Every structure is written in C-alpha cells, then in structure tokens.
N, C-alpha and C positions, 0 to 999 in steps of 0.2 A: 777959736776956743775949742779945745778937744774935751770929750767926755770920757772919763776913765771907766772901763768896763772890766770887772774882775774876770780872771781867766776861767773861773769855774761857773761863769754865767753865759747862757746862750739865749738870745731873744728870738722867738718864733711867732708867726702870725697865721691866721686862718687854720687853726689847729684843732684836732680832735685828740683828747687826752685819754689814754687807757691806763688805769691804776691797779696796782697789786700791793697787798700788804704781806710782808714776809719777814720773819724773825723780829717782829715788833716794829719794823720800819716801813715807811711808805716809799714805793718806787713807781715812777711814771714814765711813759714814753709818749712822744709826740708823733701823731699820725695825720695824714691828709684826711679831710672830711669825706665821709661816705665810702672810704676804702676798707675800713675794718671789717664790715659785714662781708664784703667781697672776698677778703682773705679767709675769713672763718668758713665761708660756704665753699671755698675752693675755686671760685671764679677768678680771683686775682692771685697769681702765683709769684709775681715779682715783688720781693720785699722792698726794693727801692721805690716802687710805686705806692707803697703803703706808708713807710716811715719817712718823716721829714728829715730825721737824722738818726744814725745808729747809736745815739747817746742815751744813757739811762739817767733819769732825773729823780730828785727827791721832790721837786716842785717845778713843773713845766712853765706855769704862768710867771714865776719869778726867775726862770732860767737857771735854777740851781741844779747842777749836775751831781749825781751820786758819787760818793767816795769809793775808791777801789776796794778798800778793806771792808766796807759795808756790803759791797756786791759779793765778795768772796765769802763773807760770813753768812749771807742770806741764800745765795745761789750755788755756792761751792765753786765758782768760777768768776773770772773778771772779763770773760769774752762777752762784750756788750751786745753783739749781734745775736748770739744764742739767748742771752737774757731777754733781749727785745722780743724774740720769737715766743718765749715762754709767757711774757706779759701780754703780748698780742693775742695769744691763744686763750689764756685763762683769766686775764685781767678784766676789770669792770670799766666799760666805756663811760666816760663822764660827759654829760650833756647839760647845757644851760637850761634854765626854766623856759626860756623862749623857744629853744629847739624842741624841748620835750612837749610843750604845748602844741607846736606845729605838727610834730610827729603824731600826737594823739588825735588831733583834728583830722589828719589825713587818714588815720586808721578808722576813725568814726565814719568818714565818708566812704571808705572802701568797704566796710561792713554793710553799710546801707545799700551800696551798689550791688553787692552779692545777694542780699536779701531780696531786693527788687527784681533781680535777674532770675531768682529761683522760685519766686512765689506769685500767687494770684489770689484774688478774692474768690473763694470757693463757690459763691452763688452766681457770679457773673462770668467767671473764668478770665477776667481781665487782669493784666499785671498792674501793680502799683508803681508810681513814679519814685525815683530816688529821693526827691525832696519830701514827698509824703512819708516815706519810711524814716527819713532823718527826723522829721517832726514827731513821728510816733515814738522813736527811740528816745527823744528828749522828754516826751510826756511820761515815759516809764522810768526816766532818770537813769538810762543805761550808762554805766561807767566802763570805758574801754580798758582792757587789761593788756598792757604793753608787751607782756611776756607770752601771750597766747596768740596763735595765728588768727588772721581775720576770718578764715573759713570756719574754724572752730567756734569763734564768737558769733558768726552769722547764724549758725545752727542754734546757739543759745538765745540769740535775739528773737528768732522765729518762735521758739518755745514760749518766751515771755510775752511776745506780742499777741499770741493766740488768746491770752487771758483778757485782752482789751479790745481786740478788733477781729474782723473776719479775714483770716489769712491762713493759707496753708501752702506747702510746697506744690508747685505745678506738677501734675502727673506726667509720667513718661508713657508714650503709646508703643506697645510691643506687639510683635506677631510671633506666636509659637507654632512650629510645625513638628508634630510628634507622631511616632509610629502608633497605629491604632491600638495595638495590643497593650503597650505600656501607657498609652495616652489616657485611657479611661481612669486607670488607677492614679496616674500622676495628676490628673485634673483635680482630684479631691485634695491632694496635698498642696496644690497651687492655690486653691480657693481662698485660704486665709490671707494670702499675700497679694491678691488681686483686688483692686478697688471697683472696677467696672469691666464687665465683659461686653464688648461692643459687637462682636460677631463670632459665630462658632460654626465650623463646617466639617462634617464627617464625610470623608471620601476614602481614597486609598490611605490617606493620613488624616490626622486630626489637626485642623488649623484654627487657632484662636487669636483674635485681635482684642487687646484689652488695655486698660489704663492701670498703672501701678504707682505707688510711692517710690521715688528714686532711691530711697534708702533700702528698698527690698531687692534692688536689681541684682546684686551679687549673689544673694541667697537663692533667687529664682534661677539664675544662670547655673549655679553649682548643682542645684536640685535636678534640673533638666539633664545636664551632662551626666550626672551620677546615675539617675534612674533609667535613662535611655542608652547608657553606655556609649555616649557620643553620637547616637543616631538622630537625636532630636536637634532642632536648630532654634535659635532665638535671634530675632531681628528687631532693631530699634527703628521704629517708623518716625517718631519725633521725640526729641528730648523734653519738649514742654508742650502740654496741651493747653493752649491759651487762645482767647479771642483777640482779635486785633484791637488796638487802641489802649490807652492807659486808663486806669481806675482813678477817678478824681473824688475829692471830698465834695459833698453837696454844699 
C-alpha cells in the first residue's frame, strides 16, 4: 500500500522553525535546532549546516511549500536561498512551550550562578551558594526575561536581593602606584570611588592598596591614566575579596 504525498508537501523532523510575515502572508523556513543562533552571531557561516532544506514554506509542520507567485509578490524574487537568508536573519524563531520552559530554567540557573560568583555576605565576606541564590530569587518571584542577557539580569537580581538579604558585589583589591606630585591631588578624587584603604605608603611614589566596587574599576583606571598622563599604574591584586567557604542559611 502506498501513501500519496502531494508534490507541494515536504515532511521534516527535529526542526526549528523561523517565521516571517510579509505582504499579509506567512512564510517559514526549516532549520536544524540550535543552529539559528550560531548563524545570527556569525559563528556558523555554512547555510547548509543551518537549513534543513532551501525551500520556503507557508507551514513547515504541515509541509506546505510557498507558491512562486507569493514569493515574488512578497520578496520581489523567487530565489529561495536568498529568501531563506532574509527569513533566517530577520524572522522570529518559533519554540515550543516545553523548549521555552527549558530555556528559561537554564537562564534562571545561569543568572543565579553569576550572582553567586560575584557576590558575598558583606558581614562575613563569604560567598553564597548557587542553590541559596536560586531559592532567594524564587522568594522575590524573579521572572527571567528571555530577551535580556543573563549578565544584565544578574545585576538586576543583585539590586532586588539587597532589599531582602545581606548581599553585595565582592570587592576587587587594587594597588595604585602614583607619582607623588599628582598623587596627593588624585587621592582626593579617588576617595569617593574607594570602599576601604588597606595600606598607604609615601616614598618616591604614592602606593595605595584598597578595595573597590567592581563597577568603579573603569572610572578609576581612566582617572589615573588621565590625571597622571600615563605615569601612574593600576594593578589588580584580586578580583574578589572573599573568605574561604560558602555562606549557608542557619
């Protein structure tokens, strides 16, 4: 027994669909899963590694291929490869509810990992565990934003968590070596950007070891270079000032 398949139907499996609406009609292309992001970021350059077929569809799941006259009307060409490139670059990736849920769960975990890596309890200087940060994020009902980077969201989470728990970004430990003449004046400008001065030594040069908020690093670096005209130096002694061991809930 043979099954008749209309010539304008193509069946595909394990597919990621990218959709675009143009001229009042819907057009779709069939891509391999996880390849669309690679193409858009420039990591994947081989179109055949991204597209399952160079055909343009009106409905991938039903295997319905777009008509030539509709392509010309919408895109001004019937070159399917070129149209596929347009849809691939500008179209909207369709994901199932299950895939979206898995993606959001992974992003939630990634955000918690970044927060745990960057933060400490300011009283004990001990880092928090990822599990504890995840629990705290659930307590404040943090909702992941799929269109924002995990790093951006981690900074937002830190800001929100500060309202409910003792948490702050771990300080960076820096050493400044400054010419004495510029050093005294520059020290006053640096004061508002420094959290703790650990040591200060006046000799042929002014040497300061201090703790800063990582968010101030670029401003401090630019200030030293500008005010000393490149004669001063800045050395990172440690990226995180933390005590050993993890912070646990009592």
